[in-house]
N, C-alpha and C positions, 0 to 999 in steps of 0.2 A: 344710388350711384356707386358703379366696383370697388369693394376692398381695396384691388391695386392701386388704382386710384388715388382714394383717400390715403393709399399709402403713401406713395407720390407729394402727394398736397402736402403733406408732413414735411417733406423736405425742401419742396419748389413750388415759388410761384412766382414767375420775374414779373405780372406784371403786377400784381397785389402792393397797395400803395396803404393798407391798412385802413383807409378812413369809408368804403364803398360798405353798406349789407346791403342783404337783402330786400324788395320791397315789404315782404311778408314781416321778416322784423322789424320792421319802422314803423308798420301799422301796428305792429304788435305793442310797441313803446310807447306809441300815442294811447293805445287802448289803454297802458296801466299806467300813466300819467293822469286819466279822467278815472283810477281807481284811488290812486292817493289820497290820504284827507290832509287839512291843513299841515299838519305838523310832519310830514313825513315830504312836504314840496323841497323840491331839491337834496332828497333822499334816497335811498336807495329802497325800492321797493319790491317787496317780495308777493305781493298778488300776484297773481294767474301769469307763470313766469317759467322755465323750463332751464333747470342749473344741471350745468356740469358737477357730478360730488365732488369729494373729497378723493382720493385714491395716493396713496402712497409710490411714490417712482414715477407715478402717470401723469400728477397734477401739475405739472413744472409749466414755465412758461408758453413753449410751442401746443403743445395740448391744451392749452387753455384758450390759445389766440386760434388754433382749429376749431375748437368749437364753438368759438362766439362768431367765426366766419360762414360756420355751417347753422347758423341759428341757436345757439344758446344763449338767454337773453342776460343770465348770469352764472360766473365759473368760481370753482373754490379752487384753494391752493390745496396740495396735498398736506399732513399735519407737520407742524412742526413746533419741535419743541422747544417749553418756554427758556430753558435754560441756557440751550444753545443761542436762540436766534438774542437771548438779552446780552451777549457777548459782541454779537454783531456790531459795524458800522457802518451805516448810511454812506452810499457812493454811487455818486451819478458817474456814469461810465459812457462816454459823449461816444467812445466805437462804435460801440452798438446803439447806445439812443437807449439807454434802460436805466432803472434803478437799480440798485445790488445791493443786498445787505449783505456782509463779508467778514465771517468768521477770524477769531485771532490765526487759525491756521490758515488762511487763504480762501476755504474755501464758501463758494457761494452757497449762503443758504437760502435764499429765496430773491427772484430776478422780475421784474415789472417793468411794465414800457406802458407809456399813454396811449397807447390805444385800449389798454383793457381797464385803468387806471378808475373808472365810474363802474366798474362791474364785475370787478376780480374782489371777492371776503378769503380775506387771509384768516386758515383755521389753525390753531395753537391746540396744542397736546401742555394742560397747565392741572396741578393740583394746589396753586397757590396762588391766593389774590392779589398781593403785591409785586409779583414776577410776572403774575398775567397783564396788570397791568403799565410796569414796565414795554415791555412787549409790544403793546396794541400802540401805548405812544409813539415806539420810535418809527412805526408804519402808518401809522394813521392817515399821515399827510398821502400815501401812495395808495390806498385801497380804498373800495368802498365800505366796507362791513367788516365787523372782527369774528368769527365765530368760534366757539371754542367745542372740542370734541368730547361728547360723554356718552360714545357710543360703539368706539374703537373696543372690540374684545379679543384682540391681538397682544400678548405678553408682554413685546416692547412697550405699549402703551400705558397697563393698565399699573404692571410692577411698580408702575412709580407714584400710584396714586390715582393715574389721569386715564383719558381714555372711560369704559364702561363701568370702572372701578368705583367710579363718583357716582354712581346710580346709588351705590348703599350707604353714600353721605348727602344727603339733601343737604344739610345746614352746610355745607361745603360752598355745592352746587350757587346757595343763594350767594352766599360772602364774595365766590369767584364774578357769579354775573352782575351783581350789585355794587362792587366795586369796577366794573368795568362800565356800566352804563352809566356812570356818576364821572367817572374821571377820562372819557375820549368824547368825542364829539360826531363822530359816527355810531352808526347802527352796530348794534349789538346782539346775536345769534346762539345758539346750541344747536347739537346733534344729537338724540339720543336713541337707545334703543328701550323697550317692552318690558316692564319688570313684569313679574312671574304671573301678575293677576290684573283684568283691565282696572279696578279699582282701586291700586298702589301707582299705576301708569297715568291714569286722569288725575288722582292726587299730587302728582309730582308736578304733572304739567301747568296745574294750577299755581300751585308753587311758583313754580319757574314764570311763568307770565305776571305776576306780582314783580318782578327786578324791576320790570321794566325794559324786556326784552324785545327786540321790532321781531323776530320769527322765529320757530322753532321747526327743526328740523326733525323727522321720526322715521326711523329706519321699520319697516315692520315682522322683527324678526325677534327673540328673545335671545340675551349675552349669550349662552351657550348653544344657541341655533347660527346656521350654516349656511352657504348659497343653496344649497342639495333641499333645504326645509322649503315648507311654501310659504310667503309672506301672509300677514295675517291684517291684511285690508280690513277686515272688522272694525280691530282694536285701535286700527290710524282715526276711525270714520267718529270711531267715537270721542276721541280725541280732541278732531277735530269740530264736533258739536259741540265738546265742553270748553273750550276757550274765544276769546274774540280775537286775540291774532293770528295773522296767515300761518298757517301749518304745511309743512313741505313733504310731500310720500318719500318715501325713498325706501328701493327693497326688491325693485319689480324688474327685475333685470332678465334674472332666467325664467320665470313662466308667464308677466305681462307684456314686458317691454322689448319691442325686436324690431320695429322698423319707427317713423314719425308719430304714425296716427295710432300709435298704440300708446302713445305718453297721452293723449289725451280722454283714455279707455284708461287706464289706473287713474291718474286723477279723479273721474268718476267715480269708478271703485272702493276707491280708499276716503269721495268725500274731502279729500284736500282743495287747500289752496289755490297750492302749486305741485310741479316733480322734481326731484332730484334725479337724475342718473349717472350711474357709475357704468356695471363691467355694458353697459349694452353701447354705450359710447365710448369706451376705450376700445372693445371691437370693434364701432365703424362709428365714428364724429358724424357720420352725414346723419347719423340718426334724430338730428338737431335740423332736418333738413341743409338743402343745398343753399352753399354762398362762396362767396372765394376763400382760396387755400393760406396758407404761409409758410415761410422754411424757415425747419429748424436749425439749418446752416446759418443763417440771418442772424439771427438772436446766440450764435456758439452754441449753441446744447450741447451738453457732454457725450459723448458717442455712442456712451453703455445706455444712457437711460433713450434715445432715441430709436437707439435699436431694439430693446426691450419695447418699446411702446409700437413699434413697428411690427412685433415679432408675435405683442400679442393681435393687432389688426387683420395679420396673418392665419392666425390661428391654424388651421389642417395645412394649412399649404403651404408651411414653415419646412415642410421639406420637400418640397419643390426646389427646381434646379435654383430659383430667385430667393427661398426661403433657407437653402446652406450655402448660397452667397453670400445672402445677409448675416447667418448664423458664424460665418469664418471670420467678419468684417471688425477688422480693430480701431478703427478711426471712423470719422466724420467724410474723409474723402476714400475711402475702402465700403463705404455705405450709398456714396453719392455715386459710386464705380455701378456697383449691384444695378441701381436705377438707370442706369446711361445718363448722370448728371454730372459725368465731368467736366466739363464746360461750367456748367454753372457753380459749379464750388472752385475753381481755380478764379472766376470772374469776381465771386462773393470776396475772397481773399485778398485779391487784390485789392480791391475796394474797401475794405478792412483798414486793412495795411497803412492803406493812404492817408486813410481817418485817424491812424495810429501816428502816422509819422505828423502830420498836420497838428496834431494835441502835440504830438511831443513838442513841436518846433515852437507854437503858441504860448506855452504851458510852462515852460522852463522854469517858470521863480516859485513854483508849487513845493520844491524842495529847500526854497530859502529860508534861512531861519527866520523864524517870528519870535517878538520877545511880548512874553509877560506878563506883564509885574519886573518884577527881579529875575526871572528863570528864562534861558533862550530858546526856545522850542524849536525842533522840526519832527515831521512825520516822518517817522522812522522805527522798521520793526527787525528787531536782530531775527536770520536764518541761519537756524547752523552751519546748514550744509555750502553756507557761502563763504563760511571762517574753516574752513578743511585744513589748515597748519596749525599747527602744535602751541599757537597763541591767538589769546583772543583779543578784543578790542580795549577789553578792560587791563588786559597785562599791557598792552601799548601805551596806555594813558598813563599808568604805573610808574613806567620805563621813561614816559618822557617827564613824569611830574620829579623823577630822583635825579634826573640828567640836567633837570632845568633847579634841584635845590629847593621844590616844594615840596609843602606838607602832602602827604597821602591823600590821593581823591578820597571825600567824604562822601558814602552813599545812601540814600533816606529814600524807603521803600514804604509803598501803602497798600492797602488790596479793596479792593471792592465788594462792598457785601452779595449785590446781587448776580453776579456771577465767579465770584476769587481771581478776578484777575488780577494784576499788580502794574504800578507803575513809580519808577524810581527818578530821584534829580540825586545829580552828581553833580559837589561841590567841589571845583579845582581853581588855587589862585584867585579865594572869595570871590568868584562867580559861580552860576547855578545852570545848571542843561540838563534838559530831558527831553525825551519823546510824547507827541501826542497822540500814540498809541498804548494799548494795553497790552501786558503780555499777559502768558500762561504759568510763568513760574517768574520768583523772585530774581531768579541767576539771570531771567530775559529780560528781565527787567531793568535790571542794571546793567546789562551788557549796551541794550540800547539807549543808556544814556549815555556810555561810554562813547558810544560812536557818534552822538548827536555834539557832544564835545572836544570830537576828535578831527570831524566835518567842517566843524564852525572853528579850528584853529589851524585846518588844512593839515593836520598828520595825518599818518598813513594809520591804519587800521587793521590790516591785515586779509583783508577783504578778497576772496580768490583773482587771482589776474594780476592783483597789486605788484609791482615791482620792490626787491627784499631791499629795505630800508634801511636793516642794521642796527634798528632801532632797541630791538628785542633781543633780547639774548647774547648780549655785547656780553655783560658778567660772565654768563653763562661760559662764552668760547674763551675769556681773557684764563676762568678757570682753569680752560683745560687747556692753553698753554702752559698755564704756573704747573698744572700735573704732571706732564709730560718733561718740561723741566726736571720738576721732583722725580721723574722718571728717571731720566738719563742718569743726575746724579747718585741714586740708587745701583743701575748697576754698574757708573764706574769703579763706586767704593768695593763692588760687590766681587769686581775682577781682579784690586787690588787684592783683596782679602785670599783670593783663589793664587795667585801670586806666590804669596806669602806663604801659604798650608801646603805649598810646592815645594818648599826648603827648610824641613824642621830643626836644620839647626841654624841657620839664620835668624826664622824665629826666634829659637830660643835665647840667641847673643841681642836681639834686638829687643827682647822684654826681661833681661838679666836674669830668669831663670838659670835650675842648676839641677844636671841628672845625679838624680840617686838609684841606688842597685834597683836591678829588675827594670828599671827604665820606666819607673813612676815619676812623674814631674810633679816636684813640689810647687804649689800656689798658696797666696796667704789662705790659712785654716786650712781645715780638714782636702780640703776640695782638689782630688786628684789621690788620695788617700787610697791605699789598698781597706775593704769592707775593716778587716781586722785591728786594722789599727787608729780605723778613721772613731773607733768608738773608745778608746781606752780615754 
């Protein structure tokens, strides 16, 4: 299929319902079921499959769905770092029909939908068994399997002891995999690179097999090798023959895989159960064979990620008029304009807005307070940009407490160990309030608790656009008025002194002073005497 057509499919397919797959793909799934053992019935099978490999910035929801529509059996997410995912909250996005895992800063770290639930594998970057388990349990009901990245040689992964850095620590590899296999109900896999010798590689894979993982993907290059180096199919073949679990061959995009037929050739050359395709699929997702497309617009993908993926597909055509227009695009709307999809964009946005409005109407109770024991809770997040004024919610609550002659609000803050997030409870007039969300700092957690209290009490909180209540800054304004009065009194006193100094005789008569020779004024003590007399 032409690459231009593939790129358009990433954005647009008005006829796609998300439920129809090609006959080839359906037949393949039936064949996979026959290969399943009794223990894997109802679980993801990794034998005789073609998978979209995990790729940073590429393996987002639109690309995964596009790969599935073109015939991929399994799709991997991009590598997601455990410490970031551990901070996320699972949010059902009723507008998009997705499940979002949202970080404290409101960024969507991972987005999935029902269409891929049974075939998406979440790959995480981790070097810690306990933290890996936290993430796996967070997502296990929304993915088909969990994969641990042990093959990425890039610094952003290895500097934390993750990715290919784990290859030097087989004990830690075992600890992570055993913890996950015992701790979650979904299959656990891992992806590795080759060690310097075949013996070391086979030895490591045998240790990995004993942890109970369901499959292992092998990138056929050493840690220091890059795509320009040839893939070592002989190493992958030796690994596949040494273990009984499925081995997924990876790394053939440059030399071996350029079209659908090449995938099977690569599998045979590597002696593997299955194949995982990265750059060949990034350049042309139809490498998995044809199927239905799926829009990035429909799932509100970030414009720059969509743009990046499209540029990877265009490759040498990125210098064409279409490519240049795409490069200059800054929004999803501008990307759609480059492909002549303006009407589709407008229609889709109208549909999504209609869903938002309907959800807002039907779910107004989501922001209502809920009593949790003796603590009143609300889902509130402190966004600093929403409080641009001089006074924070904590200051509003403090001033209100003073006007009501109440004790100063008391804050009690706890920190969550796995992600170092904070949550506070504020006690006012004997009642407790807190937000159900965790914040990135103690200060933000206290502000969120103050907001909950203020909203429950129906008090102003200093939010942008809120009318001035006069609650905060009253004493400061009174102080300014008092300061102005004092300044006026000082000015009047100074004027009187100046008038007196203009008439020296009047000043002397009024003060009872006398004049001595040479015009020296006599005051008490030696003040005003000539220097020669004052020292006598």
